[in-house]
Every structure is written in structure tokens, then in C-alpha cells.
VOGU-3710 file (C-alpha; in Angstrom, 3 decimals, decimal comma):
1> xxxxxxxxxx> 29,975/43,618/139,433  29,586/40,115/138,244  30,566/41,048/134,763  33,848/42,744/136,123  34,733/39,598/138,007  34,228/37,375/135,013  36,373/39,679/132,945  39,165/39,597/135,468  39,007/35,709/135,626  39,265/35,615/131,732
11> xxxxxxxxxx> 42,235/37,935/131,856  43,823/35,872/134,605  43,471/32,609/132,807  44,708/34,225/129,545  47,851/35,406/131,374  48,337/31,917/132,860  47,919/30,409/129,381  50,440/32,923/127,977  52,986/32,161/130,670  52,542/28,470/130,126
21> xxxxxxxxxx> 52,967/28,958/126,399  56,326/30,645/126,917  57,579/27,882/129,232  60,620/26,093/127,936  59,486/22,511/127,150  62,292/19,998/127,137  62,145/16,940/124,875  61,365/14,637/127,822  58,760/11,925/127,558  57,211/13,076/130,815
31> xxxxxxxxxx> 56,255/16,358/129,152  54,122/14,775/126,534  51,072/12,456/126,420  51,500/8,623/126,130  50,460/8,533/122,566  53,349/10,929/121,695  56,136/9,336/123,616  57,352/7,348/120,642  57,413/10,445/118,559  59,480/12,199/121,277
41> xxxxxxxxxx> 62,220/9,567/120,813  62,127/10,191/117,047  62,458/13,907/117,450  65,358/13,524/119,875  67,079/11,378/117,308  66,492/14,071/114,677  67,812/16,820/116,855  70,986/14,623/117,732  71,529/14,075/114,012  71,214/17,814/113,363
51> xxxxxxxxxx> 73,727/18,672/116,030  76,141/16,121/114,573  75,823/17,955/111,267  76,639/21,223/112,868  79,763/19,692/114,466  81,097/18,609/111,121  83,804/20,643/109,218  82,403/22,546/107,511  79,021/22,539/109,314  76,019/21,370/107,193
61> xxxxxxxxxx> 73,592/24,119/108,256  70,995/23,453/105,505  70,666/19,753/106,268  70,661/20,344/109,988  67,893/22,993/109,560  65,530/20,542/107,852  65,843/18,143/110,824  65,370/20,917/113,336  62,210/22,294/111,620  60,479/18,906/111,762
71> xxxxxxxxxx> 61,222/18,670/115,482  60,031/22,286/115,957  56,650/21,385/114,360  56,206/18,761/117,093  57,519/20,999/119,942  57,777/24,775/119,110  58,583/25,765/122,671  62,076/24,391/123,165  64,657/27,164/123,705  67,669/25,302/122,487
81> xxxxxxxxxx> 65,823/24,078/119,337  64,694/27,576/118,474  68,187/28,771/119,051  69,674/26,150/116,699  67,074/26,914/113,989  67,878/30,593/114,221  71,619/29,850/114,113  71,093/27,671/110,934  69,047/30,342/109,206  71,837/32,888/109,804
91> xxxxxxxxxx> 74,023/30,612/107,700  71,616/30,469/104,784  70,491/32,979/102,186  67,257/33,547/104,155  68,902/35,096/107,182  65,981/37,216/108,251  64,020/34,035/109,004  66,229/33,607/112,007  64,539/36,373/113,941  61,293/34,819/115,127
101> xxxxxxxxxx> 63,171/31,721/116,338  65,833/33,636/118,201  63,253/35,955/119,732  61,257/32,922/120,806  64,338/31,317/122,240  65,066/34,522/124,204  61,551/34,491/125,724  61,688/30,761/126,583  65,193/30,961/128,204  67,397/34,133/127,970
111> xxxxxxxxxx> 70,364/32,057/129,048  70,006/29,100/126,596  73,307/30,166/124,928  75,879/32,732/125,759  75,785/34,218/122,246  72,035/34,292/121,858  71,762/38,083/121,977  74,690/38,317/119,448  72,880/36,017/117,015  69,670/37,980/117,459
121> xxxxxxxxxx> 71,548/41,230/116,774  72,859/39,573/113,558  69,329/38,674/112,447  68,177/42,222/112,947  71,286/43,481/111,185  70,559/41,401/108,147  66,896/42,483/108,160  67,786/46,282/108,133  66,493/46,675/111,674  69,662/48,573/112,606
131> xxxxxxxxxx> 68,519/50,222/115,878  67,461/46,864/117,238  70,671/45,337/116,097  72,721/48,079/117,799  70,788/47,442/120,986  71,478/43,768/121,038  75,138/44,063/119,919  75,560/46,509/122,870  73,810/44,077/125,364  76,039/41,279/124,048
141> xxxxxxxxxx> 79,086/43,342/124,502  78,222/44,299/128,070  77,768/40,637/128,904  81,281/39,699/127,997  83,928/38,952/130,521  87,165/41,048/130,408  88,885/38,188/128,521  86,046/37,803/126,081  85,922/41,616/125,611  89,518/41,594/124,575
151> xxxxxxxxxx> 88,857/38,674/122,199  85,579/39,733/120,677  84,882/43,368/121,562  86,524/44,949/118,568  84,501/42,696/116,182  81,223/43,563/117,819  82,079/47,304/117,766  82,784/46,943/114,044  79,318/45,530/113,518  77,752/48,415/115,515
161> xxxxxxxxxx> 79,623/50,745/113,139  78,182/48,816/110,163  74,776/49,319/111,473  75,379/53,077/111,838  76,584/53,127/108,209  73,596/51,102/107,128  71,248/53,623/108,643  72,976/56,378/106,659  73,024/54,446/103,368  69,315/53,445/103,891
171> xxxxxxxxxx> 68,390/57,096/104,290  70,175/57,982/100,944  69,392/55,192/98,479  70,860/55,451/94,966  68,523/55,736/91,991  68,664/52,418/90,289  66,495/49,761/88,575  67,332/46,168/89,625  66,157/43,490/87,172  66,396/39,709/87,319
181> xxxxxxxxxx> 68,129/38,355/84,196  65,402/35,764/83,771  65,212/32,082/83,392  67,452/32,007/80,348  70,315/32,743/82,807  69,012/31,809/86,273  67,866/28,528/87,690  66,794/26,944/90,925  70,472/26,521/91,593  73,011/29,340/92,593
191> xxxxxxxxxx> 74,349/31,701/89,970  77,115/34,138/90,897  80,404/35,878/89,855  79,033/37,526/86,672  81,698/39,156/84,405  80,955/40,889/81,118  82,926/42,232/78,165  83,224/45,897/77,411  80,300/46,073/75,033  78,057/44,044/77,222
201> xxxxxxxxxx> 77,356/41,333/74,605  78,905/38,356/76,472  78,240/37,434/80,080  80,095/34,649/81,817  79,218/33,385/85,365  79,485/30,507/87,693  76,696/28,121/88,770  76,386/24,867/90,876  73,862/22,970/88,730  73,048/19,264/88,425
211> xxxxxxxxxx> 74,365/19,126/84,876  77,916/20,278/85,674  80,885/18,710/83,812  81,827/16,567/86,768  78,187/15,733/87,559  79,006/14,964/91,188  78,187/16,589/94,462  80,927/18,043/96,621  80,319/16,316/99,869  82,147/19,044/101,840
221> xxxxxxxxxx> 79,593/21,639/100,865  76,639/19,451/99,813  76,412/21,207/96,439  77,060/20,255/92,896  80,574/21,235/91,601  80,943/24,720/90,133  80,986/25,225/86,393  81,327/28,234/84,114  78,409/29,349/81,893  78,222/31,642/78,990
231> xxxxxxxxxx> 75,354/33,660/77,571  75,340/36,221/74,639  73,034/39,105/74,008  70,412/39,036/71,338  69,350/42,671/71,090  68,335/43,456/74,634  67,724/39,896/75,704  70,243/37,366/77,030  70,044/34,046/75,252  69,890/30,675/76,910
241> xxxxxxxxxx> 73,108/30,244/78,935  75,225/27,218/77,887  77,867/25,198/79,610  80,992/25,393/77,253  82,414/22,063/78,654  86,032/21,341/78,411  88,574/22,908/78,660  86,946/25,716/80,609  85,174/23,255/82,845  86,693/20,158/84,347
251> xxxxxxxxxx> 85,428/17,522/86,793  86,064/19,675/89,917  85,254/23,213/90,755  85,725/25,852/88,012  84,674/29,508/88,667  85,044/32,467/86,390  86,444/35,575/88,063  87,572/37,723/85,178  87,069/38,491/81,545  89,026/40,709/79,175
261> xxxxxxxxxx> 87,333/43,642/77,444  87,220/41,723/74,061  86,194/38,447/75,724  89,150/36,661/74,269  90,753/35,875/77,653  89,020/34,471/80,768  90,443/34,145/84,284  89,367/31,061/86,152  89,622/30,278/89,854  90,602/26,722/90,871
271> xxxxxxxxxx> 90,790/25,826/94,539  92,592/22,481/94,373  96,171/23,866/94,120  98,087/25,943/96,658  94,789/26,740/98,518  93,443/28,404/95,445  95,051/29,787/92,207  94,096/31,896/89,212  94,297/30,354/85,695  94,072/31,995/82,300
281> xxxxxxxxxx> 92,421/30,600/79,298  92,351/32,272/75,862  90,819/31,746/72,370  92,956/30,610/69,453  91,361/30,062/66,079  88,005/30,424/67,795  88,610/27,713/70,336  89,311/27,920/74,029  92,709/26,628/74,905  93,687/24,657/78,040
291> xxxxxxxxxx> 93,860/26,803/81,149  97,349/27,815/82,359  98,043/28,732/85,866  99,495/32,259/86,220  103,195/32,493/87,117  104,659/32,846/90,611  104,442/36,722/90,476  100,605/36,120/90,825  99,990/32,635/92,199  101,705/31,808/95,479
301> xxxxxxxxxx> 101,348/29,186/98,251  98,597/31,326/99,701  94,993/32,038/98,475  94,492/33,994/95,196  90,766/34,298/94,543  89,930/36,886/91,870  91,607/38,905/89,145  90,952/41,435/86,365  92,947/42,800/83,450  93,152/46,484/82,605
311> xxxxxxxxxx> 91,516/47,106/79,145  94,922/47,407/77,398  95,924/44,016/78,879  99,108/45,693/80,343  98,177/45,247/84,076  96,619/42,494/86,106  94,833/43,334/89,374  94,242/40,437/91,682  93,372/39,425/95,315  95,656/37,341/97,537
321> xxxxxxxxxx> 95,944/36,760/101,291  99,711/36,251/101,130  101,959/37,569/103,902  103,005/41,246/104,019  99,554/42,713/103,294  97,402/45,015/105,428  95,357/42,207/106,804  93,113/39,477/105,418  92,935/39,467/101,623  94,472/42,428/99,788
331> xxxxxxxxxx> 94,358/43,823/96,309  97,610/43,754/94,217  98,599/44,658/90,738  101,320/43,385/88,420  102,469/44,942/85,134  102,674/42,634/82,089  106,288/42,518/80,743  106,867/44,099/77,337  107,988/40,839/75,636  104,837/38,988/76,683
341> xxxxxxxxxx> 102,838/37,377/73,819  99,126/36,864/73,640  98,202/33,923/75,860  101,684/33,647/77,305  101,947/36,396/79,827  104,949/37,228/81,878  104,597/39,598/84,858  106,734/41,991/86,821  106,712/41,662/90,666  103,273/42,258/92,157
351> xxxxxxxxxx> 102,733/45,445/94,180  100,197/45,975/96,948  97,745/48,736/96,161  98,274/50,349/99,484  96,315/51,368/102,626  94,011/53,687/100,591  92,414/50,610/98,997  93,386/47,811/101,375  92,259/47,536/104,983  92,916/45,320/107,999
361> xxxxxxxxxx> 89,867/43,288/106,772  89,227/41,374/103,613  89,061/42,773/100,105  87,633/40,609/97,325  86,062/40,495/93,821  88,145/43,023/91,930  86,882/44,306/88,494  88,346/46,871/86,272  85,825/48,933/84,186  86,648/49,222/80,464
371> xxxxxxxxxx> 87,272/52,909/80,963  90,640/51,880/82,343  90,510/53,984/85,556  87,504/52,848/87,516  88,115/49,809/89,823  85,262/48,038/91,503  85,951/45,697/94,454  84,224/44,381/97,569  85,524/45,016/101,093  84,656/44,242/104,642
381> xxxxxxxxxx> 86,828/47,078/105,889  85,645/50,380/104,346  82,409/52,138/105,400  80,107/49,169/104,759  76,711/48,069/106,064  77,632/44,461/106,733  79,671/41,667/105,285  81,214/42,603/101,966  79,998/45,789/100,296  80,877/46,913/96,773
391> xxxxxxxxxx> 83,040/49,941/96,440  84,647/51,816/93,546  87,754/53,915/93,230  88,916/56,128/90,340  92,483/56,674/89,182  93,119/60,385/88,594  96,254/62,482/88,597  98,361/59,529/89,617  96,409/58,390/92,639  93,323/56,306/93,442
401> xxxxxxxxxx> 90,434/58,099/95,009  89,053/57,195/98,412  86,831/54,110/97,898  83,149/54,988/97,570  80,322/52,704/98,755  78,121/52,360/95,618  75,092/52,400/97,986  71,894/50,742/98,872  69,849/48,889/97,401  72,785/47,324/95,561
411> xxxxxxxxxx> 74,712/46,776/98,763  72,926/45,038/101,597  73,921/43,807/105,112  74,772/40,461/103,499  77,853/39,724/101,383  77,793/41,663/98,148  80,737/40,367/96,038  81,698/40,492/92,336  80,195/43,469/90,577  80,864/43,880/86,749
421> xxxxxxxxxx> 80,182/47,076/84,856  79,887/47,856/81,222  82,044/50,458/79,366  79,716/53,466/80,095  79,021/52,494/83,709  75,291/52,479/83,025  74,826/48,859/83,702  76,149/46,662/86,448  75,720/42,866/87,080  75,777/41,061/90,402
431> xxxxxxxxxx> 74,414/38,075/92,287  71,781/38,428/94,993  68,781/36,697/96,497  65,254/37,854/97,072  61,790/36,274/97,532  61,177/36,428/93,735  64,323/34,561/92,677  64,269/31,368/90,770  65,949/29,658/93,610  69,235/30,265/95,482
441> xxxxxxxxxx> 71,240/33,354/94,262  70,246/34,812/90,955  72,001/37,257/88,595  70,567/40,799/88,309  71,314/43,879/86,110  71,512/47,178/87,790  70,598/50,278/85,727  72,006/53,401/87,181  69,610/56,356/86,667  70,470/59,949/86,145
451> xxxxxxxxxx> 71,507/62,131/83,203  72,969/60,002/80,418  75,682/61,236/78,119  75,324/60,372/74,405  77,632/57,743/72,991  79,102/58,723/69,584  78,765/56,134/66,877  80,970/56,824/63,911  80,176/54,427/61,130  82,188/56,033/58,330
461> xxxxxxxxxx> 85,461/56,948/59,875  88,010/57,539/57,106  91,599/57,831/58,489  94,180/59,860/56,563  97,838/59,247/56,076  100,870/60,350/54,009  100,827/63,743/55,695  103,693/65,853/56,800  102,318/65,173/60,332  99,489/62,911/61,500
471> xxxxxxxxxx> 96,104/64,091/60,255  93,818/65,175/63,103  90,393/63,599/62,842  87,497/65,483/64,537  86,050/62,493/66,444  84,783/64,417/69,371  82,670/67,458/68,678  83,183/69,825/71,597  86,154/70,984/73,401  86,382/70,238/77,141
481> xxxxxxxxxx> 88,297/71,510/80,109  90,364/68,517/80,811  90,854/67,000/84,238  91,747/63,437/83,236  91,780/61,887/79,757  89,283/59,039/79,387  89,500/55,961/77,169  88,083/55,593/73,663  86,885/52,122/72,738  87,608/51,276/69,118
491> xxxxxxxxxx> 85,715/48,297/67,643  84,758/46,796/64,362  85,259/43,738/62,132  88,271/42,457/60,068  87,197/40,775/56,854  88,409/39,601/53,483  87,957/42,406/50,988  86,355/40,249/48,251  84,369/37,662/50,226  83,662/39,683/53,408
501> xxxxxxxxxx> 84,318/36,471/55,381  85,619/37,213/58,930  89,309/36,869/59,734  91,084/36,019/62,901  94,287/38,060/62,573  96,906/39,878/64,544  96,265/43,557/65,333  98,898/45,927/66,639  98,485/49,387/68,072  101,505/51,798/68,003
511> xxxxxxxxxx> 101,968/55,031/69,884  103,060/57,332/67,050  104,880/59,695/69,451  107,047/56,968/71,116  106,959/54,350/68,319  106,162/51,796/70,986  103,862/48,861/70,706  101,129/49,412/73,246  98,639/46,706/72,420  98,544/43,506/70,391
521> xxxxxxxxxx> 95,622/41,020/70,104  93,848/38,708/67,723  90,503/39,408/66,228  87,778/36,829/66,674  88,119/34,227/63,908  84,404/33,352/63,881  83,061/36,915/63,640  86,143/39,044/62,727  85,276/41,331/65,660  87,954/43,191/67,453
531> xxxxxxxxxx> 87,936/45,722/70,381  90,510/47,774/72,042  90,397/50,602/74,601  92,943/53,509/74,121  93,649/56,600/76,095  92,409/59,728/74,339  94,621/62,702/73,548  97,177/60,709/71,544  98,164/59,688/68,000  98,072/56,093/67,033
541> xxxxxxxxxx> 98,985/53,763/64,274  96,982/50,556/63,735  98,333/47,639/61,754  96,716/44,390/60,770  98,784/41,425/59,585  97,697/38,037/58,325  99,244/35,227/56,229  98,635/35,437/52,527  97,277/39,035/52,950  98,842/42,377/52,432
551> xxxxxxxxxx> 99,141/44,117/55,824  96,738/46,976/56,404  97,544/50,169/58,314  95,563/53,146/59,770  96,753/56,305/61,419  94,545/58,409/63,618  94,615/61,008/66,360  92,128/60,802/69,224  91,399/64,243/70,606  91,349/64,494/74,427
561> xxxxxxxxxx> 88,077/63,826/76,210  86,983/63,220/79,778  84,069/61,010/78,676  84,143/57,446/77,468  83,555/57,270/73,738  83,147/54,570/71,088  84,601/54,471/67,564  83,728/52,002/64,888  86,061/50,913/62,086  85,729/47,900/59,815
571> xxxxxxxxxx> 88,863/46,753/58,061  89,114/44,833/54,781  92,262/42,980/53,881  93,557/42,233/50,373  95,109/38,991/49,274  98,753/39,062/48,105  98,013/38,975/44,365  99,848/40,471/41,352  98,403/43,967/40,822  97,246/44,390/44,353
581> xxxxxxxxxx> 97,795/47,925/45,777  97,886/49,105/49,332  98,157/52,636/50,709  100,886/52,914/53,449  98,880/55,141/55,783  101,510/55,500/58,418  104,375/56,837/56,220  105,044/60,502/57,066  107,396/63,066/55,539  108,678/66,388/56,619
591> xxxxxxxxxx> 106,781/69,336/55,073  107,585/69,719/51,354  110,547/67,375/51,794  111,338/63,692/51,192  112,792/63,175/54,611  111,018/60,373/56,519  109,650/61,283/59,952  110,383/58,969/62,897  106,620/58,118/63,070  107,118/56,228/59,855
601> xxxxxxxxxx> 109,452/53,534/61,283  106,814/51,017/62,507  105,125/51,019/59,067  108,451/50,609/57,297  109,378/47,761/59,600  106,076/46,052/58,790  106,871/46,349/55,108  110,324/44,843/55,743  108,723/41,940/57,512  106,290/41,294/54,721
611> xxxxxxxxxx> 109,075/41,189/52,197  111,137/38,831/54,402  108,090/36,593/55,021  107,438/36,379/51,279  110,995/36,212/49,779  109,709/35,989/46,199  107,632/39,076/46,422  108,526/41,981/44,143  106,876/45,434/44,590  106,741/48,911/43,247
621> xxxxxxxxxx> 106,720/51,867/45,659  104,827/54,807/44,296  104,531/58,410/45,496  101,531/60,667/44,896  100,790/64,286/45,596  97,902/66,778/45,361  97,790/69,383/42,619  99,077/72,270/44,644  102,198/73,603/42,772  103,580/72,798/39,379
631> xxxxxxxxxx> 103,473/69,453/37,704  107,157/69,155/37,549  107,660/70,024/41,226  105,066/67,458/42,318  106,486/64,828/39,980  109,999/65,275/41,477  108,788/65,400/45,092  106,692/62,204/44,702  109,576/60,394/43,070  112,018/61,492/45,846
641> xxxxxxxxxx> 109,561/60,289/48,496  109,134/56,930/46,841  112,930/56,574/46,570  113,275/57,368/50,327  111,065/54,415/51,159  113,066/52,061/48,833  116,396/53,284/50,320  115,174/52,392/53,768  114,234/48,890/52,589  117,587/48,491/50,910
651> xxxxxxxxxx> 119,357/49,460/54,144  117,368/46,735/55,920  118,828/44,079/53,508  116,010/43,761/50,929  117,514/42,816/47,500  117,551/45,691/45,030  116,043/43,628/42,214  112,833/43,127/44,193  112,215/46,873/44,468  111,211/49,583/42,055
661> xxxxxxxxxx> 110,016/53,154/42,752  108,090/55,688/40,710  106,663/59,163/41,269  103,214/59,882/39,788  102,849/63,462/41,026  99,138/64,356/40,861  98,304/62,234/37,905  96,457/59,520/39,751  94,194/61,213/42,382  91,909/59,047/44,576
671> xxxxxxxxxx> 89,810/62,053/45,766  88,973/65,559/44,517  91,544/68,269/44,984  89,097/71,063/45,621  88,956/70,367/49,438  91,814/69,963/52,038  90,373/66,551/52,869  90,632/65,406/49,245  94,134/66,821/48,865  95,235/65,059/52,064
681> xxxxxxxxxx> 93,898/61,604/50,678  95,833/62,305/47,405  99,129/62,884/49,285  100,017/59,143/49,712  102,557/56,402/49,401  101,533/53,108/47,845  103,018/49,735/47,110  101,914/47,497/44,264  102,653/43,725/43,903  104,690/43,257/40,662
691> xx> 105,123/39,506/41,147  104,914/36,912/43,990
//
């Protein structure tokens, strides 16, 4: 009996102690011993300073949090202090740390703040405790007055729906590896908005580091100014990121938001003008030029925050909160006008992408994959698990598919914005925070698992010309049942034929069926590299032009495919020197005739331009055939075809004394005539420099 009484007394005093421990202790000197009264005054001053920081615009949550935590170490049982600590944590990266403080505030005084249950619901939401979050969102909603319910009820219901979606996404995680990019890229500061080029060799991103170009701290946000950083891949490893300095970075905020497939154009966000505008910067002779703000069709008096080019540089997708949208920020697109020149873009009027993409909530962080038909963006309005989630939509048969949440663990209950993907879609890059980060937000690479499709590497791709019709090259091995044609990425280097030194020169792509220029760009002067993505299932002409060099042309058909492919082609240019010869690979004749086909016009016009650019140049046009048929027949056919080219040039105003023509029949083969491939190569038109 004595033992039972003692046990009951122990339990009783434990309960009393527990109750006392849960009592709300105000910061009043009467609640503390004499030797702590001076400290109480110091803590009250800290708390008052913290509250002042929260009342600033914008609130300084991180600074206030530091003050509150010191006061909490002195007195952990103050409801309002725990509430404020929890509120501050909800506005930092470490949102889940808000939970124990808000729970403690609830125990100390459930009525300490009208939105306490709402903030606790948010804490559970961010921590993937969706059932608890739903419970507290619901309790908060039931506590609202009719007026408050009208004001806030829909937003709370949206957050409950996000928790329901989060439960479903959590049950069906996607198969991915997520790897931190390491300390060559990430620092103790924030890194975000990663964008990559098509072949995943260049990564640009934004960071707020202490060595930014301006070097100052933005007092409004208590962070260093944003700067753009660049890293390049060395094998499978990213090199040490560097700050490129001016003109990409200036003394204020500079954030990268878009990068062209070939990394020759970068889109930059600057917030100082019109509430935020998009600027474009491009490379010329290997150097970045001064950023230009995009024209009025893109930038308005409203907020334009992110943008991305289609791989053919013919369309710009961008985000704006201008009037007339579906609500919040919407995604728009604008076509590039036909007469635009590289670096000096003109646009048609912007068009809203419509209600299939845009919602009454915000859309942000738009990125077009280099396949030309998969658009990634972030949204608060589709089926998301909280904040911004990353979605993708695919263009097929003239429409965009219903946006698809790319799933957990890439998407989280926090904001997930700016997701860049390589050409094949295997790797994605984004910014996030976890306990193993280097500090702040870090950049990560997502590897999507599952069956991988082989990428075709064609190192020796000989393109044929001078055919009665364009020669079909078997680039893709198997026939497919087509649903939608995919893009093929063509890449290589352009170099001097003798020295193999890289050349930065103009490249033009012509649609052979329509004779229209569909792409023009300049190869990288330092490396000679070029890259262009083209729809499969078409015939193209490629022309390379450079001062003091003979122009170079290729012709090729890309068979239709539904898979993204790669093709490699290095190009060597010849100097304009006496005796130099070049094959005109995009000259086509009707079968067994000397009539020029319409597909020949772009090539002929390039020859006209060369002769006009070098008015002293004299050339010989020569025709060549295979050995099928008699020598006399082939001799006459080759001469008639050479004359047809000269006649075209004469009609364009080229002086007759600068032009000669000659038919060589099959006397000068460049390949064997025992195969169809060899015979096709022998059927050609050439020009030779007689004098310059």
C-alpha cells in the first residue's frame, strides 16, 4: 500500500511539473529570479527589434529569427515568441523547423494568434505530413468568420487540394537519381536558375555571392546582388564556375533565365526597369555583347520574368503578368520575324498560350527542350503538391498536351522553379535545398531512369549532291510508324581546310522544298563549333559563308523519326585562291536533262553573291557525269549543264568575261563508278577559281 501511495504522489508531481512546464511564461521581471531581471530587459529589447524587422517591407525574417532564437534560449515557454520563431522559419529554406515551435505555441496558448493553426498546417505541409496539414487547414477554415471565409476560404481549400495531390505523388515517386553538382558549382551562398545548352556542355546559373560584380549587399533583401556564373563540362565533371564579369554582369542584379541551344544567346532578367524586363546578350567574334532589352512585343510596363527560345530560334516563349491573361503570371509566345538578323531580333505580337497551359494562378520558369516540342514550366495552378511544381507539356498534332507534373522527389511542397533539360531528356538541372547542401540552395542534376534509347553518332557522314533529285542518306536505321516527327540535332566544327584553325562564320539552313531560309547562325569563333536542331522528314541545304573563303554547301535528307537523334558533320573551308575548286552540292537537274530544278536557286544565289562580293573573281563552271552511257552523250550532257549554270549567272548581271564553262563527261571521276554511291558522287557541278 505504501508503495502505491508513493507511486501516485510521484505521478501527481510529474503531472504538476508538466502542467507548469506548459504554462505560458511572459517576459515579465516578476516571472524570473532577481539575478535574471537585467537579462529579461535585454531579451525584451531583442524581441522588440525582431518584431520591428518583421514589420519592415519586405520583412527581414532571417535577421529577426536570430534575435528570437536567443530570447527563446532564455525563455522557451513564451507562446508569442514560439509563434514568431515558427513564422520566421516558414519564410526560410528550413521550413520544417517551424513545426516544434508552432506546436509548442499551440500548447502554451492556442489563441496566441488567429492564424496559428494555419501556420502549423503549412509547416506540416512542407514536411510531407499531409494528413496533419489537412486536419489543421480544415480546423483553421472552420474558425474563420463568414467575411474571412469569403476572403481566405478558397486559398485554404486550394492548399488542402495540394496536400491531396501530394499524397498521391508521394505514393508514386518517379525513378530518378538526384546528385549535387559539387563544390565546383555550389557554395555556401544560393545558386539557382540553371540553364544548359542542348548538348549539356555549358551550364549557366545565378548566384548571390560575396564576389559579385557590384560587390554590395541589397539592403531590401539582405543578400549580395545576383550575378551570372558559367561552368563548362570536362568529360563528366563540371569545371570550376566562373563569373564572366561585364557585360553579362553589372553592378545591380543580373539573373540568367534562358540559353539558346548553341549557347550563343543568353536571356537575362533585370528588375530595375518596368518592374522587371528580359534582355538578350549574344556572342560576336567570341565575345559577349552588351545586353539589349527585348522590344515592346515582349517587354511591357508589367513584369516579364523568364524566357526561352525554341531550338530553331524562331519562337520565344516568355512569362508576363500583363493584363489580359488568365490570372497571375501567364506564358506567352512570340514568333521571330523573317527579316530578323542574329542578335537583332524583331517579333510579331505575343500570343497567350491559352487555358490549357495557363491557370488563374501563377506560371513561371519556362524552358523549351532542344527537341523543339517539350516545354517545361512551373505552376501554382495545375495539380501540384505546394508552391510551384514543375510540369511539362508536349506539342503534338497541332496542340499542347495536358501539363504533366514531373513528380516527386523532384517536386516538393516548396517552390520548385526553373528546370532545364538536355536534348535527350535524360538529365535535368534544378535548384533545391537539403541537409547535405553546401549552404543555401544548391544546383542538382536529375537523372531519369528507365529504358534508354541509343543515340546515333555519325562521324563520317558524306552528303551527296548534283543529283536529279536530292540524294537520300540513310541516317536512321529502322522505319517507324510515325505519330509526330522529332528533331535531329546537327553539330560539328567549321575549320580552315589547311590549318584546321576554327572559324566563326555564318551558317544558313534552307528548306529544299520551299527554298526558304529556316535558320541562320554564327559558329563559335574560338572553337568552330556549331549546333542546329531541325525537324526530321525533310530535305535541307546547308551553306557556309565567310570572307576570303569559298562558300561551302551540303545537301541532305533527314528521314522521319519519332526519336531525338544526333548527327555530326565537320566542315572545312577553302581560301579563295587561284586553282581552288569547290563542288556545288546543292545544284540539281531534271533527270537526263540540263534543266535546273527549283531546289538549285539558293545555291545559285550564293554563287551570285560571291561573284558580287569579289568583283575581280573569274571562274570556270564545270560539269561532270558518271560513266553510264556513251562518252559523247555524257560529254554533251555535262557541257549543257555547266552552260545552264553560267546562263543563270549571266541573267543575274554577272559579266560574261568573268565566266567560262566546260563539260568533262566522265573523264575526271572522284569516286569509283562500280557502285551507285560512287556514281552519284561523280555526277556533280564544280567551279574553279581562274583568277582573283
